[in-house]
Jmol script that loads the backbone (N, CA, C; Angstrom):
load data "model"
ATOM      1  N   UNK A   1      -8.980  38.089 -35.988  1.00  0.00           N
ATOM      2  CA  UNK A   1      -9.376  37.089 -36.957  1.00  0.00           C
ATOM      3  C   UNK A   1     -10.713  36.501 -36.518  1.00  0.00           C
ATOM      4  N   UNK A   2     -11.642  36.431 -37.439  1.00  0.00           N
ATOM      5  CA  UNK A   2     -12.949  35.850 -37.161  1.00  0.00           C
ATOM      6  C   UNK A   2     -12.907  34.338 -37.305  1.00  0.00           C
ATOM      7  N   UNK A   3     -12.462  33.864 -38.462  1.00  0.00           N
ATOM      8  CA  UNK A   3     -12.375  32.422 -38.694  1.00  0.00           C
ATOM      9  C   UNK A   3     -11.505  32.156 -39.919  1.00  0.00           C
ATOM     10  N   UNK A   4     -11.106  30.900 -40.060  1.00  0.00           N
ATOM     11  CA  UNK A   4     -10.358  30.438 -41.220  1.00  0.00           C
ATOM     12  C   UNK A   4     -11.333  29.709 -42.136  1.00  0.00           C
ATOM     13  N   UNK A   5     -11.114  29.770 -43.439  1.00  0.00           N
ATOM     14  CA  UNK A   5     -12.087  29.181 -44.356  1.00  0.00           C
ATOM     15  C   UNK A   5     -11.415  28.403 -45.481  1.00  0.00           C
ATOM     16  N   UNK A   6     -12.100  27.341 -45.879  1.00  0.00           N
ATOM     17  CA  UNK A   6     -11.662  26.514 -47.005  1.00  0.00           C
ATOM     18  C   UNK A   6     -12.842  26.216 -47.906  1.00  0.00           C
ATOM     19  N   UNK A   7     -12.612  26.282 -49.208  1.00  0.00           N
ATOM     20  CA  UNK A   7     -13.606  25.833 -50.177  1.00  0.00           C
ATOM     21  C   UNK A   7     -13.415  24.331 -50.377  1.00  0.00           C
ATOM     22  N   UNK A   8     -14.514  23.586 -50.300  1.00  0.00           N
ATOM     23  CA  UNK A   8     -14.453  22.129 -50.427  1.00  0.00           C
ATOM     24  C   UNK A   8     -15.466  21.658 -51.468  1.00  0.00           C
ATOM     25  N   UNK A   9     -15.289  20.417 -51.917  1.00  0.00           N
ATOM     26  CA  UNK A   9     -16.196  19.848 -52.913  1.00  0.00           C
ATOM     27  C   UNK A   9     -17.442  19.218 -52.310  1.00  0.00           C
ATOM     28  N   UNK A  10     -17.367  18.787 -51.042  1.00  0.00           N
ATOM     29  CA  UNK A  10     -18.482  18.060 -50.436  1.00  0.00           C
ATOM     30  C   UNK A  10     -18.582  18.393 -48.947  1.00  0.00           C
ATOM     31  N   UNK A  11     -19.349  19.430 -48.629  1.00  0.00           N
ATOM     32  CA  UNK A  11     -19.518  19.870 -47.243  1.00  0.00           C
ATOM     33  C   UNK A  11     -20.086  18.754 -46.369  1.00  0.00           C
ATOM     34  N   UNK A  12     -21.037  17.988 -46.886  1.00  0.00           N
ATOM     35  CA  UNK A  12     -21.662  16.944 -46.070  1.00  0.00           C
ATOM     36  C   UNK A  12     -20.650  15.874 -45.660  1.00  0.00           C
ATOM     37  N   UNK A  13     -19.757  15.507 -46.554  1.00  0.00           N
ATOM     38  CA  UNK A  13     -18.731  14.511 -46.231  1.00  0.00           C
ATOM     39  C   UNK A  13     -17.755  15.070 -45.190  1.00  0.00           C
ATOM     40  N   UNK A  14     -17.376  16.334 -45.336  1.00  0.00           N
ATOM     41  CA  UNK A  14     -16.473  16.969 -44.363  1.00  0.00           C
ATOM     42  C   UNK A  14     -17.147  17.024 -42.993  1.00  0.00           C
ATOM     43  N   UNK A  15     -18.410  17.410 -42.964  1.00  0.00           N
ATOM     44  CA  UNK A  15     -19.149  17.499 -41.692  1.00  0.00           C
ATOM     45  C   UNK A  15     -19.175  16.149 -40.997  1.00  0.00           C
ATOM     46  N   UNK A  16     -19.470  15.087 -41.719  1.00  0.00           N
ATOM     47  CA  UNK A  16     -19.521  13.753 -41.133  1.00  0.00           C
ATOM     48  C   UNK A  16     -18.158  13.361 -40.568  1.00  0.00           C
ATOM     49  N   UNK A  17     -17.117  13.591 -41.341  1.00  0.00           N
ATOM     50  CA  UNK A  17     -15.763  13.236 -40.884  1.00  0.00           C
ATOM     51  C   UNK A  17     -15.376  14.004 -39.619  1.00  0.00           C
ATOM     52  N   UNK A  18     -15.697  15.283 -39.573  1.00  0.00           N
ATOM     53  CA  UNK A  18     -15.349  16.082 -38.396  1.00  0.00           C
ATOM     54  C   UNK A  18     -16.162  15.655 -37.175  1.00  0.00           C
ATOM     55  N   UNK A  19     -17.451  15.412 -37.356  1.00  0.00           N
ATOM     56  CA  UNK A  19     -18.272  14.933 -36.235  1.00  0.00           C
ATOM     57  C   UNK A  19     -17.791  13.568 -35.746  1.00  0.00           C
ATOM     58  N   UNK A  20     -17.485  12.672 -36.678  1.00  0.00           N
ATOM     59  CA  UNK A  20     -16.988  11.342 -36.306  1.00  0.00           C
ATOM     60  C   UNK A  20     -15.666  11.426 -35.543  1.00  0.00           C
ATOM     61  N   UNK A  21     -14.863  12.450 -35.847  1.00  0.00           N
ATOM     62  CA  UNK A  21     -13.573  12.628 -35.179  1.00  0.00           C
ATOM     63  C   UNK A  21     -13.702  13.376 -33.850  1.00  0.00           C
ATOM     64  N   UNK A  22     -14.928  13.796 -33.516  1.00  0.00           N
ATOM     65  CA  UNK A  22     -15.155  14.445 -32.228  1.00  0.00           C
ATOM     66  C   UNK A  22     -15.069  15.959 -32.220  1.00  0.00           C
ATOM     67  N   UNK A  23     -14.990  16.573 -33.392  1.00  0.00           N
ATOM     68  CA  UNK A  23     -14.956  18.036 -33.438  1.00  0.00           C
ATOM     69  C   UNK A  23     -16.341  18.603 -33.169  1.00  0.00           C
ATOM     70  N   UNK A  24     -16.368  19.828 -32.627  1.00  0.00           N
ATOM     71  CA  UNK A  24     -17.616  20.473 -32.217  1.00  0.00           C
ATOM     72  C   UNK A  24     -17.993  21.559 -33.223  1.00  0.00           C
ATOM     73  N   UNK A  25     -19.252  21.538 -33.652  1.00  0.00           N
ATOM     74  CA  UNK A  25     -19.746  22.576 -34.556  1.00  0.00           C
ATOM     75  C   UNK A  25     -19.841  23.900 -33.806  1.00  0.00           C
ATOM     76  N   UNK A  26     -19.528  24.987 -34.516  1.00  0.00           N
ATOM     77  CA  UNK A  26     -19.604  26.306 -33.886  1.00  0.00           C
ATOM     78  C   UNK A  26     -20.824  27.090 -34.331  1.00  0.00           C
ATOM     79  N   UNK A  27     -21.393  26.732 -35.467  1.00  0.00           N
ATOM     80  CA  UNK A  27     -22.540  27.445 -36.021  1.00  0.00           C
ATOM     81  C   UNK A  27     -23.486  26.416 -36.622  1.00  0.00           C
ATOM     82  N   UNK A  28     -24.754  26.639 -36.441  1.00  0.00           N
ATOM     83  CA  UNK A  28     -25.749  25.740 -37.027  1.00  0.00           C
ATOM     84  C   UNK A  28     -25.647  25.821 -38.551  1.00  0.00           C
ATOM     85  N   UNK A  29     -25.658  24.677 -39.255  1.00  0.00           N
ATOM     86  CA  UNK A  29     -25.635  24.732 -40.727  1.00  0.00           C
ATOM     87  C   UNK A  29     -26.764  25.616 -41.247  1.00  0.00           C
ATOM     88  N   UNK A  30     -26.504  26.332 -42.332  1.00  0.00           N
ATOM     89  CA  UNK A  30     -27.494  27.265 -42.872  1.00  0.00           C
ATOM     90  C   UNK A  30     -27.816  26.924 -44.313  1.00  0.00           C
ATOM     91  N   UNK A  31     -28.887  27.520 -44.815  1.00  0.00           N
ATOM     92  CA  UNK A  31     -29.321  27.246 -46.188  1.00  0.00           C
ATOM     93  C   UNK A  31     -29.153  28.490 -47.044  1.00  0.00           C
ATOM     94  N   UNK A  32     -28.671  28.271 -48.243  1.00  0.00           N
ATOM     95  CA  UNK A  32     -28.503  29.334 -49.236  1.00  0.00           C
ATOM     96  C   UNK A  32     -28.576  28.649 -50.597  1.00  0.00           C
ATOM     97  N   UNK A  33     -29.196  29.247 -51.582  1.00  0.00           N
ATOM     98  CA  UNK A  33     -29.353  28.554 -52.866  1.00  0.00           C
ATOM     99  C   UNK A  33     -28.048  28.304 -53.627  1.00  0.00           C
ATOM    100  N   UNK A  34     -26.992  29.064 -53.322  1.00  0.00           N
ATOM    101  CA  UNK A  34     -25.770  28.947 -54.120  1.00  0.00           C
ATOM    102  C   UNK A  34     -24.537  28.536 -53.329  1.00  0.00           C
ATOM    103  N   UNK A  35     -24.712  28.201 -52.049  1.00  0.00           N
ATOM    104  CA  UNK A  35     -23.586  27.757 -51.237  1.00  0.00           C
ATOM    105  C   UNK A  35     -24.091  27.001 -50.016  1.00  0.00           C
ATOM    106  N   UNK A  36     -23.193  26.190 -49.467  1.00  0.00           N
ATOM    107  CA  UNK A  36     -23.487  25.498 -48.215  1.00  0.00           C
ATOM    108  C   UNK A  36     -22.258  25.654 -47.333  1.00  0.00           C
ATOM    109  N   UNK A  37     -22.466  26.104 -46.086  1.00  0.00           N
ATOM    110  CA  UNK A  37     -21.354  26.363 -45.181  1.00  0.00           C
ATOM    111  C   UNK A  37     -21.543  25.605 -43.872  1.00  0.00           C
ATOM    112  N   UNK A  38     -20.419  25.175 -43.320  1.00  0.00           N
ATOM    113  CA  UNK A  38     -20.406  24.608 -41.979  1.00  0.00           C
ATOM    114  C   UNK A  38     -19.227  25.217 -41.237  1.00  0.00           C
ATOM    115  N   UNK A  39     -19.321  25.241 -39.914  1.00  0.00           N
ATOM    116  CA  UNK A  39     -18.268  25.804 -39.078  1.00  0.00           C
ATOM    117  C   UNK A  39     -17.974  24.843 -37.939  1.00  0.00           C
ATOM    118  N   UNK A  40     -16.677  24.677 -37.643  1.00  0.00           N
ATOM    119  CA  UNK A  40     -16.240  23.807 -36.557  1.00  0.00           C
ATOM    120  C   UNK A  40     -15.111  24.469 -35.788  1.00  0.00           C
ATOM    121  N   UNK A  41     -15.045  24.152 -34.487  1.00  0.00           N
ATOM    122  CA  UNK A  41     -13.916  24.576 -33.658  1.00  0.00           C
ATOM    123  C   UNK A  41     -12.839  23.516 -33.679  1.00  0.00           C
ATOM    124  N   UNK A  42     -11.582  23.957 -33.692  1.00  0.00           N
ATOM    125  CA  UNK A  42     -10.476  23.016 -33.492  1.00  0.00           C
ATOM    126  C   UNK A  42     -10.173  22.966 -31.986  1.00  0.00           C
ATOM    127  N   UNK A  43      -9.267  22.099 -31.554  1.00  0.00           N
ATOM    128  CA  UNK A  43      -8.997  21.976 -30.112  1.00  0.00           C
ATOM    129  C   UNK A  43      -8.495  23.265 -29.447  1.00  0.00           C
ATOM    130  N   UNK A  44      -7.932  24.187 -30.211  1.00  0.00           N
ATOM    131  CA  UNK A  44      -7.455  25.451 -29.653  1.00  0.00           C
ATOM    132  C   UNK A  44      -8.531  26.540 -29.650  1.00  0.00           C
ATOM    133  N   UNK A  45      -9.726  26.200 -30.130  1.00  0.00           N
ATOM    134  CA  UNK A  45     -10.825  27.157 -30.148  1.00  0.00           C
ATOM    135  C   UNK A  45     -10.908  28.006 -31.402  1.00  0.00           C
ATOM    136  N   UNK A  46     -10.064  27.728 -32.391  1.00  0.00           N
ATOM    137  CA  UNK A  46     -10.169  28.443 -33.663  1.00  0.00           C
ATOM    138  C   UNK A  46     -11.405  27.975 -34.420  1.00  0.00           C
ATOM    139  N   UNK A  47     -12.063  28.905 -35.070  1.00  0.00           N
ATOM    140  CA  UNK A  47     -13.286  28.613 -35.818  1.00  0.00           C
ATOM    141  C   UNK A  47     -12.924  28.415 -37.289  1.00  0.00           C
ATOM    142  N   UNK A  48     -13.329  27.277 -37.853  1.00  0.00           N
ATOM    143  CA  UNK A  48     -13.035  26.924 -39.240  1.00  0.00           C
ATOM    144  C   UNK A  48     -14.338  26.858 -40.032  1.00  0.00           C
ATOM    145  N   UNK A  49     -14.332  27.483 -41.201  1.00  0.00           N
ATOM    146  CA  UNK A  49     -15.472  27.427 -42.117  1.00  0.00           C
ATOM    147  C   UNK A  49     -15.098  26.528 -43.288  1.00  0.00           C
ATOM    148  N   UNK A  50     -16.048  25.701 -43.694  1.00  0.00           N
ATOM    149  CA  UNK A  50     -15.918  24.884 -44.898  1.00  0.00           C
ATOM    150  C   UNK A  50     -17.114  25.232 -45.766  1.00  0.00           C
ATOM    151  N   UNK A  51     -16.841  25.610 -47.010  1.00  0.00           N
ATOM    152  CA  UNK A  51     -17.907  26.106 -47.877  1.00  0.00           C
ATOM    153  C   UNK A  51     -17.875  25.388 -49.221  1.00  0.00           C
ATOM    154  N   UNK A  52     -19.062  25.043 -49.677  1.00  0.00           N
ATOM    155  CA  UNK A  52     -19.240  24.410 -50.990  1.00  0.00           C
ATOM    156  C   UNK A  52     -20.125  25.337 -51.808  1.00  0.00           C
ATOM    157  N   UNK A  53     -19.668  25.682 -52.997  1.00  0.00           N
ATOM    158  CA  UNK A  53     -20.442  26.566 -53.870  1.00  0.00           C
ATOM    159  C   UNK A  53     -21.199  25.758 -54.915  1.00  0.00           C
ATOM    160  N   UNK A  54     -22.404  26.243 -55.256  1.00  0.00           N
ATOM    161  CA  UNK A  54     -23.234  25.608 -56.279  1.00  0.00           C
ATOM    162  C   UNK A  54     -23.344  26.463 -57.537  1.00  0.00           C
ATOM    163  N   UNK A  55     -22.533  27.514 -57.624  1.00  0.00           N
ATOM    164  CA  UNK A  55     -22.536  28.396 -58.792  1.00  0.00           C
ATOM    165  C   UNK A  55     -21.122  28.933 -58.992  1.00  0.00           C
ATOM    166  N   UNK A  56     -20.783  29.228 -60.225  1.00  0.00           N
ATOM    167  CA  UNK A  56     -19.504  29.879 -60.523  1.00  0.00           C
ATOM    168  C   UNK A  56     -19.643  31.398 -60.565  1.00  0.00           C
ATOM    169  N   UNK A  57     -20.866  31.889 -60.483  1.00  0.00           N
ATOM    170  CA  UNK A  57     -21.136  33.320 -60.535  1.00  0.00           C
ATOM    171  C   UNK A  57     -20.812  33.949 -59.172  1.00  0.00           C
ATOM    172  N   UNK A  58     -19.791  34.825 -59.098  1.00  0.00           N
ATOM    173  CA  UNK A  58     -19.408  35.419 -57.815  1.00  0.00           C
ATOM    174  C   UNK A  58     -20.542  36.162 -57.106  1.00  0.00           C
ATOM    175  N   UNK A  59     -21.420  36.821 -57.869  1.00  0.00           N
ATOM    176  CA  UNK A  59     -22.523  37.540 -57.226  1.00  0.00           C
ATOM    177  C   UNK A  59     -23.495  36.571 -56.547  1.00  0.00           C
ATOM    178  N   UNK A  60     -23.733  35.435 -57.158  1.00  0.00           N
ATOM    179  CA  UNK A  60     -24.613  34.445 -56.537  1.00  0.00           C
ATOM    180  C   UNK A  60     -23.912  33.759 -55.373  1.00  0.00           C
ATOM    181  N   UNK A  61     -22.646  33.405 -55.557  1.00  0.00           N
ATOM    182  CA  UNK A  61     -21.892  32.701 -54.521  1.00  0.00           C
ATOM    183  C   UNK A  61     -21.766  33.539 -53.252  1.00  0.00           C
ATOM    184  N   UNK A  62     -21.568  34.829 -53.429  1.00  0.00           N
ATOM    185  CA  UNK A  62     -21.275  35.709 -52.298  1.00  0.00           C
ATOM    186  C   UNK A  62     -22.413  36.644 -51.932  1.00  0.00           C
ATOM    187  N   UNK A  63     -23.591  36.395 -52.504  1.00  0.00           N
ATOM    188  CA  UNK A  63     -24.736  37.253 -52.222  1.00  0.00           C
ATOM    189  C   UNK A  63     -25.262  37.075 -50.813  1.00  0.00           C
ATOM    190  N   UNK A  64     -25.330  38.164 -50.076  1.00  0.00           N
ATOM    191  CA  UNK A  64     -25.864  38.123 -48.724  1.00  0.00           C
ATOM    192  C   UNK A  64     -27.250  38.728 -48.650  1.00  0.00           C
ATOM    193  N   UNK A  65     -27.775  39.190 -49.792  1.00  0.00           N
ATOM    194  CA  UNK A  65     -29.148  39.692 -49.805  1.00  0.00           C
ATOM    195  C   UNK A  65     -30.141  38.549 -49.669  1.00  0.00           C
ATOM    196  N   UNK A  66     -29.674  37.322 -49.941  1.00  0.00           N
ATOM    197  CA  UNK A  66     -30.488  36.126 -49.735  1.00  0.00           C
ATOM    198  C   UNK A  66     -30.153  35.632 -48.332  1.00  0.00           C
ATOM    199  N   UNK A  67     -31.079  35.763 -47.414  1.00  0.00           N
ATOM    200  CA  UNK A  67     -30.792  35.459 -46.019  1.00  0.00           C
ATOM    201  C   UNK A  67     -30.491  33.984 -45.820  1.00  0.00           C
ATOM    202  N   UNK A  68     -29.382  33.702 -45.132  1.00  0.00           N
ATOM    203  CA  UNK A  68     -29.083  32.343 -44.687  1.00  0.00           C
ATOM    204  C   UNK A  68     -30.034  32.036 -43.543  1.00  0.00           C
ATOM    205  N   UNK A  69     -30.555  30.829 -43.540  1.00  0.00           N
ATOM    206  CA  UNK A  69     -31.448  30.449 -42.437  1.00  0.00           C
ATOM    207  C   UNK A  69     -31.242  29.003 -42.098  1.00  0.00           C
TER     208      UNK A  69
END
end "model"
wireframe off; spacefill off
backbone 0.3
color backbone group
C-alpha cells in the first residue's frame, strides 16, 4: 500500500487542523490547475492523502500530463 486517500471540500482547512494537532507532512504541497493535494503521516507512519478537486471532469481531475510542482 502506498497511501490512503480522502476527497475533501477544503484542503487548506484540513492542513491547518492537522498541523495544529501536531501531525507531520509527508510531501510538500503541490500545484495543479484542477486539484490540490496534501499528505500527512499518522502516528503509525501511514501516509494519508487529502485531495480537493476544482473540476468535475475526470480527465482534468486525474490528468498527470500537467506536472505537479
